[in-house]
VONU-246956 format. One record per residue (C-alpha): residue number from 0; residue in one letter; x, y, z. Coordinates in Angstrom, 3 decimals. Layout:
+-----+----+----------+----------+----------+
|   i | aa |        x |        y |        z |
+-----+----+----------+----------+----------+
| NUM |  a |        X |        Y |        Z |
...
+-----+----+----------+----------+----------+
***
This chain:
+-----+----+----------+----------+----------+
|   i | aa |        x |        y |        z |
+-----+----+----------+----------+----------+
|   0 |  x |   -5.913 |   44.058 |   11.120 |
|   1 |  x |   -5.654 |   41.381 |    8.440 |
|   2 |  x |   -4.649 |   37.773 |    9.500 |
|   3 |  x |   -2.762 |   35.061 |    6.858 |
|   4 |  x |   -4.243 |   32.120 |    8.403 |
|   5 |  x |   -2.280 |   28.802 |    8.056 |
|   6 |  x |   -2.100 |   25.202 |    8.983 |
|   7 |  x |    1.434 |   24.620 |    7.636 |
|   8 |  x |    4.924 |   26.664 |    6.038 |
|   9 |  x |    3.318 |   27.436 |    2.950 |
|  10 |  x |    4.466 |   30.281 |    1.401 |
|  11 |  x |    0.838 |   32.262 |    0.606 |
|  12 |  x |    1.565 |   35.991 |    1.400 |
|  13 |  x |   -0.751 |   39.431 |    1.615 |
|  14 |  x |    0.481 |   42.691 |    1.808 |
|  15 |  x |    0.518 |   44.510 |    5.469 |
|  16 |  x |   -0.900 |   41.094 |    7.035 |
|  17 |  x |   -0.452 |   39.033 |   10.109 |
|  18 |  x |    0.695 |   34.978 |    9.812 |
|  19 |  x |   -1.188 |   32.804 |   12.451 |
|  20 |  x |   -0.387 |   29.307 |   11.877 |
|  21 |  x |   -2.447 |   27.294 |   14.334 |
|  22 |  x |   -0.032 |   24.290 |   13.971 |
|  23 |  x |    2.954 |   26.734 |   14.663 |
|  24 |  x |    3.087 |   25.564 |   19.016 |
|  25 |  x |    4.822 |   29.470 |   19.652 |
|  26 |  x |    1.193 |   30.670 |   18.440 |
|  27 |  x |   -1.516 |   28.239 |   19.056 |
|  28 |  x |   -1.720 |   24.976 |   20.694 |
|  29 |  x |   -4.475 |   22.397 |   20.414 |
|  30 |  x |   -5.011 |   18.933 |   20.967 |
|  31 |  x |   -7.968 |   17.570 |   18.713 |
|  32 |  x |   -5.523 |   15.522 |   16.588 |
|  33 |  x |   -5.007 |   13.461 |   19.906 |
|  34 |  x |   -8.841 |   12.444 |   20.629 |
|  35 |  x |   -9.097 |    9.856 |   17.873 |
|  36 |  x |   -9.092 |    6.358 |   19.185 |
|  37 |  x |  -12.833 |    5.415 |   19.179 |
|  38 |  x |  -14.222 |    7.502 |   16.209 |
|  39 |  x |  -15.937 |    5.138 |   13.780 |
|  40 |  x |  -14.973 |    7.654 |   10.761 |
|  41 |  x |  -12.534 |    9.812 |    9.240 |
|  42 |  x |  -13.995 |   13.515 |    9.751 |
|  43 |  x |  -15.739 |   15.488 |    6.859 |
|  44 |  x |  -13.573 |   17.981 |    5.468 |
|  45 |  x |  -16.225 |   20.524 |    6.035 |
|  46 |  x |  -15.983 |   19.872 |    9.699 |
|  47 |  x |  -12.392 |   20.060 |    9.721 |
|  48 |  x |  -12.490 |   23.419 |    7.882 |
|  49 |  x |  -15.324 |   24.572 |   10.158 |
|  50 |  x |  -12.637 |   23.818 |   13.391 |
|  51 |  x |  -10.248 |   25.522 |   12.089 |
|  52 |  x |  -11.635 |   28.425 |   10.613 |
|  53 |  x |  -13.107 |   28.869 |   14.668 |
|  54 |  x |   -9.772 |   28.329 |   15.665 |
|  55 |  x |   -8.282 |   30.714 |   13.333 |
|  56 |  x |  -11.365 |   32.831 |   14.515 |
|  57 |  x |  -10.651 |   33.091 |   17.864 |
|  58 |  x |   -7.101 |   33.754 |   17.363 |
|  59 |  x |   -7.664 |   36.638 |   15.303 |
|  60 |  x |  -10.120 |   37.689 |   18.220 |
|  61 |  x |   -7.424 |   37.226 |   20.861 |
|  62 |  x |   -4.793 |   39.148 |   18.776 |
|  63 |  x |   -6.554 |   42.274 |   18.456 |
|  64 |  x |   -7.228 |   44.436 |   21.633 |
|  65 |  x |  -10.144 |   46.050 |   21.149 |
|  66 |  x |   -8.589 |   49.583 |   23.104 |
|  67 |  x |   -7.327 |   49.718 |   19.365 |
|  68 |  x |  -10.280 |   49.817 |   17.960 |
|  69 |  x |  -11.726 |   53.471 |   16.928 |
|  70 |  x |  -14.788 |   52.843 |   19.308 |
|  71 |  x |  -12.741 |   51.072 |   21.814 |
|  72 |  x |  -15.009 |   47.974 |   20.840 |
|  73 |  x |  -15.854 |   46.692 |   17.041 |
|  74 |  x |  -13.133 |   45.747 |   15.044 |
|  75 |  x |  -12.218 |   44.948 |   11.775 |
|  76 |  x |  -11.035 |   41.810 |   10.741 |
|  77 |  x |   -9.989 |   40.632 |    7.854 |
|  78 |  x |   -8.834 |   36.641 |    7.488 |
|  79 |  x |   -7.025 |   34.653 |    4.610 |
|  80 |  x |   -8.234 |   30.966 |    5.273 |
|  81 |  x |   -7.086 |   27.822 |    3.685 |
|  82 |  x |   -9.675 |   24.927 |    3.337 |
|  83 |  x |  -10.652 |   21.240 |    1.869 |
|  84 |  x |  -13.852 |   22.321 |    0.760 |
|  85 |  x |  -13.295 |   25.695 |   -1.268 |
|  86 |  x |  -16.695 |   25.552 |   -3.080 |
|  87 |  x |  -18.825 |   25.551 |   -0.060 |
|  88 |  x |  -16.970 |   27.581 |    2.337 |
|  89 |  x |  -17.130 |   30.383 |   -1.212 |
|  90 |  x |  -20.639 |   29.730 |   -1.088 |
|  91 |  x |  -21.538 |   30.257 |    2.746 |
|  92 |  x |  -19.018 |   33.436 |    2.973 |
|  93 |  x |  -21.633 |   35.560 |    3.564 |
|  94 |  x |  -23.249 |   33.815 |    6.211 |
|  95 |  x |  -20.289 |   32.945 |    8.113 |
|  96 |  x |  -19.627 |   36.749 |    8.514 |
|  97 |  x |  -22.540 |   37.562 |    9.044 |
|  98 |  x |  -22.752 |   34.892 |   11.998 |
|  99 |  x |  -19.722 |   36.052 |   13.700 |
| 100 |  x |  -20.496 |   39.841 |   12.904 |
| 101 |  x |  -23.392 |   39.129 |   15.438 |
| 102 |  x |  -21.326 |   36.862 |   17.474 |
| 103 |  x |  -18.495 |   39.010 |   18.419 |
| 104 |  x |  -19.701 |   42.551 |   17.930 |
| 105 |  x |  -16.867 |   43.307 |   15.092 |
| 106 |  x |  -16.793 |   43.254 |   11.414 |
| 107 |  x |  -15.436 |   40.268 |    9.588 |
| 108 |  x |  -14.299 |   39.921 |    6.346 |
| 109 |  x |  -13.265 |   35.927 |    5.472 |
| 110 |  x |  -11.254 |   35.245 |    2.052 |
| 111 |  x |  -11.293 |   31.364 |    1.452 |
| 112 |  x |   -7.835 |   29.415 |   -0.597 |
| 113 |  x |   -7.726 |   25.797 |   -1.899 |
| 114 |  x |   -5.807 |   23.410 |    0.289 |
| 115 |  x |   -5.127 |   19.709 |    0.348 |
| 116 |  x |   -4.856 |   17.394 |    3.249 |
| 117 |  x |   -1.429 |   18.397 |    5.422 |
| 118 |  x |    0.633 |   15.166 |    6.520 |
| 119 |  x |   -0.466 |   15.060 |    9.833 |
| 120 |  x |   -3.929 |   14.981 |    8.837 |
| 121 |  x |   -3.234 |   12.283 |    5.707 |
| 122 |  x |   -1.531 |   10.306 |    8.993 |
| 123 |  x |   -4.361 |   10.382 |   11.339 |
| 124 |  x |   -7.064 |    9.563 |    8.249 |
| 125 |  x |   -4.622 |    6.011 |    7.362 |
| 126 |  x |   -4.588 |    5.020 |   11.183 |
| 127 |  x |   -8.296 |    5.323 |   11.642 |
| 128 |  x |   -8.720 |    3.719 |    8.412 |
| 129 |  x |   -6.460 |    0.360 |    9.494 |
| 130 |  x |   -7.684 |    0.395 |   13.143 |
| 131 |  x |   -9.946 |   -2.602 |   13.358 |
| 132 |  x |  -11.228 |   -2.173 |   17.068 |
| 133 |  x |  -15.078 |   -1.677 |   17.413 |
| 134 |  x |  -15.918 |    1.941 |   17.617 |
| 135 |  x |  -18.700 |    3.892 |   19.411 |
| 136 |  x |  -21.297 |    5.821 |   17.023 |
| 137 |  x |  -23.203 |    8.009 |   18.757 |
| 138 |  x |  -26.244 |    9.872 |   17.527 |
| 139 |  x |  -26.126 |   12.668 |   20.763 |
| 140 |  x |  -23.505 |   14.648 |   22.063 |
| 141 |  x |  -23.634 |   16.870 |   24.639 |
| 142 |  x |  -21.122 |   20.273 |   25.453 |
| 143 |  x |  -19.527 |   19.688 |   28.885 |
| 144 |  x |  -17.777 |   22.732 |   30.338 |
| 145 |  x |  -18.120 |   22.026 |   34.103 |
| 146 |  x |  -20.828 |   24.488 |   34.514 |
| 147 |  x |  -24.148 |   24.099 |   36.567 |
| 148 |  x |  -25.982 |   24.190 |   33.641 |
| 149 |  x |  -24.244 |   21.220 |   31.396 |
| 150 |  x |  -23.872 |   19.452 |   34.749 |
| 151 |  x |  -28.045 |   19.294 |   35.122 |
| 152 |  x |  -27.955 |   18.636 |   31.020 |
| 153 |  x |  -25.575 |   15.616 |   31.677 |
| 154 |  x |  -27.805 |   14.426 |   34.527 |
| 155 |  x |  -30.841 |   14.683 |   32.427 |
| 156 |  x |  -29.518 |   12.667 |   29.219 |
| 157 |  x |  -28.017 |    9.842 |   31.806 |
| 158 |  x |  -31.447 |    9.787 |   33.908 |
| 159 |  x |  -32.940 |    8.706 |   30.146 |
| 160 |  x |  -30.817 |    5.789 |   29.421 |
| 161 |  x |  -29.661 |    8.281 |   26.755 |
| 162 |  x |  -25.501 |    7.898 |   27.103 |
| 163 |  x |  -24.165 |   10.755 |   24.812 |
| 164 |  x |  -20.552 |   11.561 |   23.793 |
| 165 |  x |  -19.439 |   14.530 |   26.488 |
| 166 |  x |  -17.227 |   16.924 |   24.498 |
| 167 |  x |  -15.336 |   19.295 |   26.664 |
| 168 |  x |  -13.125 |   22.764 |   25.618 |
| 169 |  x |  -10.327 |   24.236 |   28.462 |
| 170 |  x |   -7.622 |   26.943 |   27.418 |
| 171 |  x |   -5.591 |   29.397 |   29.761 |
| 172 |  x |   -6.439 |   30.171 |   33.275 |
| 173 |  x |   -7.423 |   28.174 |   36.183 |
| 174 |  x |  -10.425 |   26.262 |   37.201 |
| 175 |  x |  -12.109 |   24.876 |   34.074 |
| 176 |  x |  -10.437 |   21.935 |   33.509 |
| 177 |  x |  -10.085 |   20.615 |   37.182 |
| 178 |  x |  -14.237 |   20.852 |   37.787 |
| 179 |  x |  -14.533 |   19.128 |   34.356 |
| 180 |  x |  -12.804 |   16.544 |   35.497 |
| 181 |  x |  -14.304 |   16.138 |   39.323 |
| 182 |  x |  -17.847 |   16.034 |   37.538 |
| 183 |  x |  -16.354 |   13.354 |   34.889 |
| 184 |  x |  -15.461 |   11.090 |   38.054 |
| 185 |  x |  -18.965 |   11.588 |   39.500 |
| 186 |  x |  -20.880 |   10.880 |   36.583 |
| 187 |  x |  -18.847 |    7.685 |   35.669 |
| 188 |  x |  -19.449 |    6.344 |   39.499 |
| 189 |  x |  -23.269 |    7.456 |   39.264 |
| 190 |  x |  -24.416 |    5.914 |   35.917 |
| 191 |  x |  -21.495 |    3.336 |   35.365 |
| 192 |  x |  -19.998 |    4.880 |   32.206 |
| 193 |  x |  -16.674 |    5.326 |   31.537 |
| 194 |  x |  -13.826 |    7.503 |   29.976 |
| 195 |  x |  -14.471 |    6.563 |   26.917 |
| 196 |  x |  -17.755 |    8.576 |   26.718 |
| 197 |  x |  -15.996 |   11.902 |   27.768 |
| 198 |  x |  -13.349 |   13.907 |   25.001 |
| 199 |  x |  -11.588 |   16.598 |   26.294 |
| 200 |  x |   -9.933 |   19.305 |   24.076 |
| 201 |  x |   -7.224 |   21.651 |   24.746 |
| 202 |  x |   -6.998 |   25.070 |   22.720 |
| 203 |  x |   -5.108 |   28.331 |   23.168 |
| 204 |  x |   -3.630 |   31.281 |   22.033 |
| 205 |  x |   -0.095 |   31.876 |   23.063 |
| 206 |  x |   -0.220 |   35.561 |   22.093 |
| 207 |  x |   -2.628 |   38.583 |   22.227 |
| 208 |  x |   -4.111 |   40.003 |   25.640 |
| 209 |  x |   -7.640 |   40.890 |   24.384 |
| 210 |  x |   -9.622 |   38.975 |   26.909 |
| 211 |  x |  -13.426 |   39.437 |   25.892 |
| 212 |  x |  -13.313 |   36.474 |   23.510 |
| 213 |  x |  -16.714 |   36.208 |   22.464 |
| 214 |  x |  -16.027 |   33.978 |   19.626 |
| 215 |  x |  -14.890 |   30.951 |   22.327 |
| 216 |  x |  -18.348 |   29.599 |   21.984 |
| 217 |  x |  -17.984 |   28.938 |   17.967 |
| 218 |  x |  -14.567 |   27.291 |   18.734 |
| 219 |  x |  -15.937 |   24.865 |   21.690 |
| 220 |  x |  -19.156 |   23.689 |   19.483 |
| 221 |  x |  -16.992 |   23.414 |   16.133 |
| 222 |  x |  -14.763 |   20.634 |   17.998 |
| 223 |  x |  -18.368 |   18.816 |   18.988 |
| 224 |  x |  -19.750 |   19.017 |   15.275 |
| 225 |  x |  -16.784 |   17.823 |   13.764 |
| 226 |  x |  -16.608 |   14.699 |   15.836 |
| 227 |  x |  -20.382 |   14.448 |   14.863 |
| 228 |  x |  -19.078 |   14.421 |   11.038 |
| 229 |  x |  -17.667 |   10.995 |   11.707 |
| 230 |  x |  -20.886 |    9.479 |   13.248 |
| 231 |  x |  -23.171 |    7.303 |   10.413 |
| 232 |  x |  -26.087 |    9.379 |   11.266 |
| 233 |  x |  -27.918 |   13.008 |   12.400 |
| 234 |  x |  -26.177 |   13.695 |   15.284 |
| 235 |  x |  -28.220 |   16.169 |   18.212 |
| 236 |  x |  -25.700 |   18.390 |   19.252 |
| 237 |  x |  -27.211 |   19.443 |   23.230 |
| 238 |  x |  -26.386 |   23.154 |   24.323 |
| 239 |  x |  -27.503 |   22.847 |   27.543 |
| 240 |  x |  -28.076 |   26.408 |   29.051 |
| 241 |  x |  -30.920 |   28.544 |   31.064 |
| 242 |  x |  -32.854 |   30.530 |   28.905 |
| 243 |  x |  -32.136 |   34.040 |   30.938 |
| 244 |  x |  -28.226 |   34.065 |   29.997 |
| 245 |  x |  -28.888 |   32.623 |   26.769 |
| 246 |  x |  -30.899 |   35.661 |   25.708 |
| 247 |  x |  -27.719 |   37.873 |   27.382 |
| 248 |  x |  -29.991 |   41.107 |   28.093 |
| 249 |  x |  -27.608 |   43.564 |   29.142 |
| 250 |  x |  -29.364 |   44.351 |   32.335 |
| 251 |  x |  -28.957 |   48.476 |   31.783 |
| 252 |  x |  -28.081 |   50.325 |   28.377 |
| 253 |  x |  -24.339 |   51.436 |   29.496 |
| 254 |  x |  -23.491 |   47.629 |   29.465 |
| 255 |  x |  -24.668 |   46.825 |   25.948 |
| 256 |  x |  -21.300 |   46.400 |   24.884 |
| 257 |  x |  -19.397 |   44.822 |   27.696 |
| 258 |  x |  -22.060 |   41.980 |   29.000 |
| 259 |  x |  -23.739 |   40.805 |   26.371 |
| 260 |  x |  -22.422 |   38.168 |   25.252 |
| 261 |  x |  -23.765 |   36.277 |   22.641 |
| 262 |  x |  -22.692 |   32.526 |   23.332 |
| 263 |  x |  -25.629 |   30.765 |   23.076 |
| 264 |  x |  -27.951 |   33.487 |   22.264 |
| 265 |  x |  -31.405 |   32.248 |   19.968 |
| 266 |  x |  -30.289 |   34.068 |   16.483 |
| 267 |  x |  -26.731 |   32.856 |   16.838 |
| 268 |  x |  -27.640 |   29.603 |   17.214 |
| 269 |  x |  -30.326 |   29.880 |   14.334 |
| 270 |  x |  -27.329 |   31.445 |   12.016 |
| 271 |  x |  -25.129 |   28.422 |   13.161 |
| 272 |  x |  -27.641 |   25.728 |   12.008 |
| 273 |  x |  -28.318 |   27.384 |    8.814 |
| 274 |  x |  -24.217 |   27.172 |    8.325 |
| 275 |  x |  -24.546 |   23.756 |    9.289 |
| 276 |  x |  -27.383 |   22.875 |    6.838 |
| 277 |  x |  -25.836 |   24.552 |    4.039 |
| 278 |  x |  -22.734 |   22.813 |    4.601 |
| 279 |  x |  -24.694 |   19.330 |    4.598 |
| 280 |  x |  -23.660 |   18.424 |    7.875 |
| 281 |  x |  -26.382 |   16.314 |    9.844 |
| 282 |  x |  -26.096 |   18.165 |   12.817 |
| 283 |  x |  -29.284 |   19.196 |   14.871 |
| 284 |  x |  -28.969 |   21.618 |   17.363 |
| 285 |  x |  -30.255 |   21.694 |   20.675 |
| 286 |  x |  -31.147 |   23.515 |   24.024 |
| 287 |  x |  -33.589 |   21.985 |   26.104 |
| 288 |  x |  -33.597 |   24.655 |   28.557 |
| 289 |  x |  -34.016 |   27.776 |   26.154 |
| 290 |  x |  -37.455 |   28.001 |   28.193 |
| 291 |  x |  -36.222 |   27.698 |   31.535 |
| 292 |  x |  -34.449 |   30.242 |   34.548 |
| 293 |  x |  -31.598 |   28.417 |   35.980 |
| 294 |  x |  -33.734 |   27.926 |   39.460 |
| 295 |  x |  -36.191 |   26.011 |   37.348 |
| 296 |  x |  -33.756 |   23.668 |   35.816 |
| 297 |  x |  -32.356 |   22.812 |   39.550 |
| 298 |  x |  -36.057 |   22.189 |   40.478 |
| 299 |  x |  -36.966 |   20.456 |   37.087 |
| 300 |  x |  -33.508 |   18.075 |   37.283 |
| 301 |  x |  -34.148 |   14.113 |   37.196 |
| 302 |  x |  -31.750 |   13.435 |   39.657 |
| 303 |  x |  -32.417 |   15.519 |   42.554 |
| 304 |  x |  -30.129 |   14.388 |   45.031 |
| 305 |  x |  -27.535 |   13.503 |   43.000 |
| 306 |  x |  -27.422 |   17.089 |   41.767 |
| 307 |  x |  -27.389 |   18.691 |   45.120 |
| 308 |  x |  -24.299 |   16.815 |   46.514 |
| 309 |  x |  -22.366 |   18.037 |   43.629 |
| 310 |  x |  -23.494 |   21.441 |   43.380 |
| 311 |  x |  -20.401 |   22.691 |   45.210 |
| 312 |  x |  -18.119 |   20.584 |   42.291 |
| 313 |  x |  -19.700 |   22.865 |   39.202 |
| 314 |  x |  -17.795 |   25.916 |   38.352 |
| 315 |  x |  -20.319 |   29.201 |   37.156 |
| 316 |  x |  -18.245 |   31.542 |   37.322 |
| 317 |  x |  -16.606 |   34.008 |   33.927 |
| 318 |  x |  -13.316 |   34.409 |   35.840 |
| 319 |  x |  -12.700 |   31.496 |   38.163 |
| 320 |  x |   -9.239 |   32.534 |   38.632 |
| 321 |  x |   -9.402 |   35.947 |   39.205 |
| 322 |  x |   -8.971 |   35.474 |   42.898 |
| 323 |  x |   -5.343 |   35.241 |   42.929 |
| 324 |  x |   -5.088 |   38.902 |   42.706 |
| 325 |  x |   -6.430 |   38.868 |   46.318 |
| 326 |  x |   -4.052 |   35.950 |   47.034 |
| 327 |  x |   -6.611 |   32.999 |   46.271 |
| 328 |  x |   -4.675 |   30.147 |   45.784 |
| 329 |  x |   -7.748 |   27.888 |   44.513 |
| 330 |  x |  -10.010 |   28.853 |   41.728 |
| 331 |  x |  -13.121 |   29.773 |   43.212 |
| 332 |  x |  -16.702 |   31.363 |   42.356 |
| 333 |  x |  -16.174 |   35.480 |   42.414 |
| 334 |  x |  -19.516 |   35.621 |   43.810 |
| 335 |  x |  -20.380 |   38.825 |   42.539 |
| 336 |  x |  -20.162 |   38.674 |   38.424 |
| 337 |  x |  -23.510 |   38.227 |   36.905 |
| 338 |  x |  -22.881 |   34.149 |   36.126 |
| 339 |  x |  -22.244 |   33.849 |   39.850 |
| 340 |  x |  -25.229 |   36.513 |   40.777 |
| 341 |  x |  -27.471 |   34.125 |   38.493 |
| 342 |  x |  -26.406 |   31.277 |   40.063 |
| 343 |  x |  -26.883 |   32.423 |   43.863 |
| 344 |  x |  -30.434 |   33.275 |   42.784 |
| 345 |  x |  -31.256 |   30.004 |   41.127 |
| 346 |  x |  -29.904 |   28.031 |   44.282 |
| 347 |  x |  -32.055 |   30.143 |   46.611 |
| 348 |  x |  -34.980 |   29.316 |   44.507 |
| 349 |  x |  -34.407 |   25.989 |   44.727 |
| 350 |  x |  -34.251 |   26.201 |   48.603 |
| 351 |  x |  -31.264 |   24.028 |   49.059 |
| 352 |  x |  -27.940 |   24.652 |   50.969 |
| 353 |  x |  -25.157 |   25.840 |   48.891 |
| 354 |  x |  -21.923 |   24.375 |   50.116 |
| 355 |  x |  -20.165 |   26.069 |   47.004 |
| 356 |  x |  -17.015 |   28.720 |   47.858 |
| 357 |  x |  -17.728 |   32.500 |   46.620 |
| 358 |  x |  -14.678 |   34.686 |   47.883 |
| 359 |  x |  -17.190 |   37.660 |   47.581 |
| 360 |  x |  -20.703 |   37.496 |   47.570 |
| 361 |  x |  -21.293 |   40.306 |   49.540 |
| 362 |  x |  -20.062 |   42.526 |   46.710 |
| 363 |  x |  -17.732 |   44.460 |   49.386 |
| 364 |  x |  -14.297 |   43.642 |   48.121 |
| 365 |  x |  -13.238 |   46.052 |   44.982 |
| 366 |  x |  -14.807 |   48.492 |   42.614 |
| 367 |  x |  -15.820 |   45.798 |   40.183 |
| 368 |  x |  -17.972 |   43.947 |   42.985 |
| 369 |  x |  -19.786 |   47.536 |   43.493 |
| 370 |  x |  -19.792 |   48.528 |   40.557 |
| 371 |  x |  -21.722 |   45.076 |   39.206 |
| 372 |  x |  -23.772 |   45.325 |   42.293 |
| 373 |  x |  -24.787 |   48.775 |   41.502 |
| 374 |  x |  -25.200 |   47.821 |   37.883 |
| 375 |  x |  -27.774 |   44.770 |   39.226 |
| 376 |  x |  -29.504 |   46.947 |   41.591 |
| 377 |  x |  -30.292 |   49.699 |   38.423 |
| 378 |  x |  -31.742 |   47.110 |   36.770 |
| 379 |  x |  -34.124 |   45.795 |   39.013 |
| 380 |  x |  -35.553 |   49.276 |   39.800 |
| 381 |  x |  -36.209 |   49.883 |   36.236 |
| 382 |  x |  -37.145 |   46.877 |   34.988 |
| 383 |  x |  -40.903 |   46.543 |   34.062 |
| 384 |  x |  -42.660 |   43.867 |   32.920 |
| 385 |  x |  -44.724 |   45.358 |   30.557 |
| 386 |  x |  -41.782 |   45.859 |   28.806 |
| 387 |  x |  -40.674 |   42.155 |   28.319 |
| 388 |  x |  -40.786 |   41.689 |   24.958 |
| 389 |  x |  -38.812 |   44.602 |   23.589 |
| 390 |  x |  -35.771 |   43.973 |   26.234 |
| 391 |  x |  -35.460 |   40.364 |   24.879 |
| 392 |  x |  -34.434 |   42.004 |   21.964 |
| 393 |  x |  -31.405 |   44.018 |   22.920 |
| 394 |  x |  -29.001 |   41.675 |   22.564 |
| 395 |  x |  -30.257 |   40.735 |   19.014 |
| 396 |  x |  -33.534 |   39.693 |   16.925 |
| 397 |  x |  -36.258 |   37.160 |   18.248 |
| 398 |  x |  -38.536 |   36.238 |   15.514 |
| 399 |  x |  -40.408 |   33.396 |   17.090 |
| 400 |  x |  -41.780 |   32.477 |   20.652 |
| 401 |  x |  -42.026 |   36.087 |   21.674 |
| 402 |  x |  -44.233 |   35.634 |   24.714 |
| 403 |  x |  -42.318 |   32.647 |   25.704 |
| 404 |  x |  -39.071 |   33.991 |   26.193 |
| 405 |  x |  -40.950 |   37.312 |   27.436 |
| 406 |  x |  -42.460 |   35.221 |   30.382 |
| 407 |  x |  -38.508 |   33.610 |   30.889 |
| 408 |  x |  -37.382 |   36.948 |   31.145 |
| 409 |  x |  -39.802 |   38.075 |   33.828 |
| 410 |  x |  -39.361 |   34.644 |   35.706 |
| 411 |  x |  -35.527 |   35.513 |   35.633 |
| 412 |  x |  -35.302 |   38.827 |   36.825 |
| 413 |  x |  -37.831 |   37.597 |   39.462 |
| 414 |  x |  -35.341 |   35.214 |   40.610 |
| 415 |  x |  -32.384 |   37.852 |   40.983 |
| 416 |  x |  -34.617 |   40.383 |   42.882 |
| 417 |  x |  -35.524 |   37.717 |   45.215 |
| 418 |  x |  -31.913 |   36.777 |   45.485 |
| 419 |  x |  -30.604 |   40.570 |   45.819 |
| 420 |  x |  -33.784 |   41.533 |   47.814 |
| 421 |  x |  -31.127 |   40.188 |   50.710 |
| 422 |  x |  -29.091 |   43.194 |   50.119 |
| 423 |  x |  -31.821 |   45.528 |   50.517 |
| 424 |  x |  -32.062 |   46.242 |   46.627 |
+-----+----+----------+----------+----------+
***
């Protein structure tokens, strides 16, 4: 598929292609330019470009159904992208393509062309330069998804008296924004912070039906990276995620394609950091829980009482609105997907009472739940700690800290086995 990416109604065209304009609300909706009141400086061109590229990539990801690919999975996608920093992006074209190939499992080709600021961008820049209000300058930005891991990450930062800028994203479907809003209120009350410490962005594709959307994390992170370019200092970008999920090891070989998303895989993070460095964007990516299981994150949280009171207000499920198919009226944890299962295993390890609602944590309601349970069962039966150092390489290359990652994987699988033992695994 060839996609001509646009930010306005320019005449640029390529034969045998699809036009995708992120500023055409019939195709794409986003709120980025509405969230600028307290930013200290206008965005670096490279930050704007990276954000737009992530939106174009996410749009293409949604537009082309994997079922249409020759192998029903890996697609060939060519994007023609307008950028402000043409020379820099030409110089990192291969790096970007390599990162996207790894992230989504497709073959990406990017072609860039030079553009200037849009009228909207000029208006925002002029408005910011006239604004004389005191503006906050952060040296830490933390991703805030509404999940259990990001909530623990928020607590741990605030317990050390470090108040970051929290950045959230939500799109189609129910569940994500509702949980973000609840947790935001709880954190504001507990730590006496305010709404200005949170920025919540909406971005969604109006067309397309592909739902694997492996590239979503790139768009999520790029919002935070663009914001970081407005600060007058190097910014640490905290991406709180337990190490087992981060490694994204497929539980069985039959599920390498469908289950091995690479949202925070160390190799992906390494590639993204390399791109930021080459773009002269002063952002340091950090996952403080890279070598922790989810259960260990809970046990090591710096404010356990507050965490325990609010675990029910976090959302870990990979599809919280799918309960509508069985007449659930509210977004809820399914209880059987891998993120839900790892969550339940972690909470069991912590020994606390979980008052969260799961509509099928016994793996009994439907074919998908039973298939997932059998996958977990087979993975545990076949698990051999002796080969952990090989297994951790299944979703991507690990070049450093092999022993630490292997030990993490072994501990994570033990958490999973201890929980599933209740179901006679």
